[in-house]
MIRO-709491 format. One record per residue: residue in three letters; chain; x, y, z of N, C-alpha, C in turn. Coordinates in pm, 1 decimal. Example, Ala and Ser with C-alpha at 12.3 -4.5 7.8 and 13.67 -1.06 7.14 Angstrom:
BEGIN
  type  mol       npx       npy       npz      capx      capy      capz       cpx       cpy       cpz
   ALA    A    1319.0    -569.0     780.0    1230.0    -450.0     780.0    1320.0    -330.0     780.0
   SER    A    1285.0    -225.0     708.0    1367.0    -106.0     714.0    1290.0       3.0     787.0
//
This chain:
BEGIN
  type  mol       npx       npy       npz      capx      capy      capz       cpx       cpy       cpz
   MET    A    2793.2   -1629.7    2977.3    2760.4   -1529.2    2906.5    2621.4   -1501.6    2905.2
   ILE    A    2569.6   -1378.1    2887.6    2416.6   -1365.7    2862.6    2401.0   -1277.3    2732.3
   ASP    A    2299.1   -1332.2    2680.4    2261.7   -1267.7    2514.4    2131.4   -1219.4    2522.0
   ASP    A    2120.9   -1077.9    2539.2    2016.9   -1008.0    2561.8    1989.6    -897.1    2413.2
   LYS    A    2009.6   -1005.9    2329.9    1954.8    -940.5    2209.0    1813.0    -903.7    2188.6
   GLY    A    1750.6    -931.0    2255.1    1589.3    -928.9    2246.5    1567.4    -780.1    2320.9
   ASN    A    1642.3    -751.5    2411.9    1610.2    -607.5    2491.7    1750.5    -567.6    2501.9
   PRO    A    1794.3    -518.5    2397.4    1932.4    -446.7    2400.9    1962.4    -305.5    2474.8
   GLY    A    2061.1    -340.0    2541.3    2110.8    -168.4    2638.1    2052.1    -179.9    2772.8
   THR    A    1960.0    -300.2    2795.9    1920.0    -294.4    2945.5    1952.0    -395.6    3007.5
   PHE    A    2044.3    -413.4    3090.7    2062.5    -555.2    3168.8    2076.4    -502.4    3332.6
   TYR    A    2034.5    -542.5    3413.4    2016.3    -529.3    3542.7    2030.9    -649.9    3584.6
   PRO    A    2121.0    -675.8    3713.7    2105.2    -763.3    3805.8    1998.3    -824.4    3907.5
   GLY    A    1950.3    -927.3    3922.7    1844.3    -930.7    4001.0    1811.6    -864.2    4132.9
   ASN    A    1925.9    -816.1    4178.5    1911.3    -742.8    4289.6    1882.1    -577.2    4269.1
   THR    A    1884.1    -515.4    4190.6    1887.4    -385.4    4169.9    1726.0    -340.8    4173.5
   GLY    A    1658.0    -413.8    4189.8    1509.7    -385.7    4205.2    1425.1    -308.7    4070.8
   ILE    A    1504.3    -344.1    3931.9    1491.9    -295.0    3818.0    1457.8    -389.6    3746.5
   GLY    A    1364.3    -397.0    3656.0    1353.0    -479.1    3554.6    1371.4    -645.9    3578.2
   ASN    A    1386.9    -722.5    3469.9    1377.6    -875.7    3517.4    1503.6    -903.3    3497.1
   SER    A    1589.5    -995.4    3563.2    1714.3   -1045.8    3571.5    1749.9   -1179.1    3492.7
   LEU    A    1805.1   -1162.1    3416.2    1888.4   -1302.0    3367.5    1974.6   -1342.2    3446.7
   ILE    A    1998.7   -1328.0    3527.4    2097.5   -1409.1    3612.1    2037.8   -1421.1    3768.8
   GLY    A    1979.9   -1365.1    3786.2    1924.9   -1346.6    3942.5    1995.1   -1256.9    4002.5
   ALA    A    1978.2   -1228.6    4148.4    2116.3   -1152.6    4250.3    2240.8   -1179.0    4242.0
   LEU    A    2297.5   -1083.8    4256.6    2443.8   -1058.2    4285.6    2479.1   -1158.3    4413.4
   GLU    A    2571.2   -1221.5    4399.7    2615.5   -1301.0    4561.6    2758.9   -1207.7    4597.3
   ARG    A    2690.2   -1150.2    4755.5    2830.7   -1077.4    4816.7    2926.8   -1123.3    4811.2
   GLY    A    3039.5   -1056.3    4810.1    3181.4   -1125.4    4796.8    3222.9   -1193.2    4647.8
   ALA    A    3143.4   -1233.3    4582.8    3157.5   -1275.6    4423.1    3208.2   -1235.7    4375.4
   ARG    A    3330.3   -1269.7    4272.5    3346.3   -1186.0    4187.5    3293.1   -1269.2    4040.8
   TYR    A    3277.9   -1120.8    3960.6    3213.2   -1162.2    3814.4    3282.3   -1052.2    3707.4
   ALA    A    3253.2   -1155.4    3610.5    3333.9   -1093.5    3472.6    3227.8   -1021.8    3402.4
   ALA    A    3276.8    -908.7    3316.6    3150.0    -833.5    3225.8    3250.1    -839.9    3072.3
   ARG    A    3183.9    -843.6    3021.0    3225.8    -817.2    2858.6    3106.3    -779.8    2780.3
   VAL    A    3107.2    -698.1    2702.8    3018.7    -628.3    2622.8    3029.1    -664.8    2469.8
   THR    A    2933.7    -702.7    2393.2    2969.2    -722.2    2257.1    2859.6    -620.5    2170.4
   VAL    A    2895.2    -597.9    2092.5    2866.4    -490.2    1974.2    2778.7    -586.0    1850.4
   HIS    A    2645.9    -583.3    1817.9    2602.4    -604.1    1699.8    2519.9    -512.0    1637.9
   GLU    A    2565.8    -464.5    1510.0    2508.8    -358.8    1439.6    2484.9    -422.8    1264.5
   PHE    A    2373.8    -357.0    1274.4    2337.7    -389.8    1109.5    2334.0    -290.7    1037.3
   ASP    A    2361.8    -293.8     920.6    2368.8    -129.7     798.3    2234.8    -145.4     719.3
   THR    A    2195.0     -46.1     660.1    2066.7     -38.7     576.2    2042.0    -126.7     532.3
   ASP    A    2146.2    -246.1     447.0    2083.9    -359.1     396.5    2054.5    -452.1     454.5
   GLY    A    2100.2    -430.8     596.9    2067.0    -558.2     695.3    2221.6    -657.9     711.5
   ASN    A    2317.3    -611.9     663.7    2425.3    -664.9     694.6    2496.5    -651.9     831.7
   GLU    A    2540.5    -731.4     880.6    2605.3    -700.3     985.3    2732.6    -608.8     986.1
   VAL    A    2743.0    -511.4    1047.2    2872.4    -422.0    1040.7    3018.7    -532.7    1105.2
   VAL    A    3133.4    -496.7    1082.7    3202.6    -626.6    1100.4    3304.9    -472.8    1212.1
   PHE    A    3299.4    -504.5    1345.0    3403.8    -418.7    1397.6    3540.3    -510.6    1445.0
   VAL    A    3623.1    -435.8    1490.6    3763.7    -508.5    1529.7    3725.2    -584.4    1641.3
   ASN    A    3811.5    -704.0    1692.8    3792.3    -820.3    1763.1    3644.8    -852.7    1790.8
   GLU    A    3545.9    -869.5    1669.5    3447.1    -931.8    1663.0    3315.3    -843.6    1776.3
   GLY    A    3367.3    -724.3    1785.8    3268.1    -617.5    1875.0    3262.8    -649.6    2003.9
   ARG    A    3377.7    -727.0    2065.6    3417.2    -757.2    2182.8    3484.1    -638.5    2285.0
   SER    A    3424.8    -620.2    2414.2    3508.5    -564.3    2478.5    3615.0    -626.9    2542.7
   GLU    A    3725.9    -531.1    2631.1    3771.7    -623.9    2713.1    3690.6    -700.0    2859.4
   VAL    A    3768.7    -773.9    2890.1    3681.2    -834.9    3023.9    3717.8    -756.8    3137.2
   ASN    A    3621.0    -714.1    3203.4    3625.7    -652.4    3326.9    3601.0    -729.8    3442.1
   TRP    A    3688.8    -760.4    3515.9    3652.0    -800.2    3638.0    3557.8    -712.4    3776.4
   PHE    A    3530.2    -746.0    3828.0    3487.4    -667.5    3966.4    3432.1    -778.3    4093.3
   ARG    A    3440.3    -730.3    4192.4    3367.4    -831.0    4309.0    3257.8    -718.2    4362.3
   TYR    A    3152.8    -809.9    4409.2    3048.4    -740.1    4418.4    3019.8    -710.8    4572.1
   GLY    A    3014.3    -619.6    4619.1    3023.0    -574.5    4796.2    3128.0    -649.2    4830.4
   LYS    A    3121.8    -658.3    4984.8    3176.7    -712.3    5092.5    3134.3    -844.7    5167.9
   GLU    A    3206.8    -957.5    5142.1    3148.8   -1078.7    5255.5    3123.5   -1042.7    5391.5
   CYS    A    3002.2   -1068.5    5415.1    2920.7   -1025.0    5575.4    2986.9   -1141.2    5665.5
   VAL    A    3134.5   -1074.2    5710.8    3199.3   -1138.0    5819.3    3147.9   -1130.5    5986.1
   SER    A    3121.5   -1243.6    6021.0    3098.7   -1185.2    6186.9    3202.5   -1137.2    6237.9
   PRO    A    3230.6   -1069.2    6370.6    3351.3   -1056.0    6395.4    3395.3   -1177.1    6509.9
   GLU    A    3498.8   -1202.0    6557.2    3555.3   -1299.3    6625.1    3545.5   -1266.1    6782.3
   SER    A    3574.4   -1158.3    6803.5    3540.8   -1095.8    6919.9    3494.7    -958.2    6917.7
   PHE    A    3414.0    -900.4    7022.0    3435.1    -738.3    7059.4    3439.3    -728.9    7197.7
   VAL    A    3434.4    -592.4    7249.2    3480.1    -545.6    7375.2    3361.4    -422.2    7380.9
   ILE    A    3297.2    -443.5    7488.5    3188.7    -307.1    7506.0    3275.1    -238.5    7675.7
   THR    A    3236.2    -107.9    7641.0    3295.3      -5.9    7737.0    3218.1      76.7    7779.9
   GLU    A    3143.8     103.7    7900.0    3068.8     184.8    7939.8    3144.2     305.0    7912.0
   THR    A    3100.4     407.9    7834.8    3170.2     533.0    7843.4    3078.3     669.4    7918.6
   GLY    A    2982.4     595.3    7955.9    2936.5     725.5    8068.2    2752.3     693.8    8076.7
   PRO    A    2685.9     770.1    8138.0    2548.1     712.6    8176.3    2475.0     699.1    7997.0
   GLY    A    2415.2     575.0    8010.7    2331.1     513.4    7906.4    2444.2     552.4    7751.4
   ARG    A    2561.8     512.3    7766.8    2655.2     543.8    7681.1    2772.1     429.4    7648.7
   LEU    A    2827.8     329.1    7556.4    2872.7     218.0    7516.6    2924.0     264.1    7398.6
   GLN    A    3070.1     181.0    7447.5    3166.8     185.4    7313.3    3206.7      43.6    7275.6
   LEU    A    3173.5     -19.7    7142.6    3172.3    -142.1    7104.4    3302.5    -105.0    7047.9
   LYS    A    3372.9    -232.9    7024.5    3519.7    -233.9    6929.9    3525.4    -375.0    6919.9
//
């Protein structure tokens, strides 16, 4: 869980090249979960009560794809100065 109350509305993973990250770069092929929690205050400074305590559903995503080296490949010459890799 990352609580970014000091800088609300801006969250960037470390590999975006934007701003400072709280978690560092995301790992390719890894699975992550994200949930947003809303905190709002009325004019008297009282916290507004939201359904589910202001929490969104948890959303899962996998960042990129793992970079897996091919086990084998075939090189075929298709013409002068031309190759086909499979």
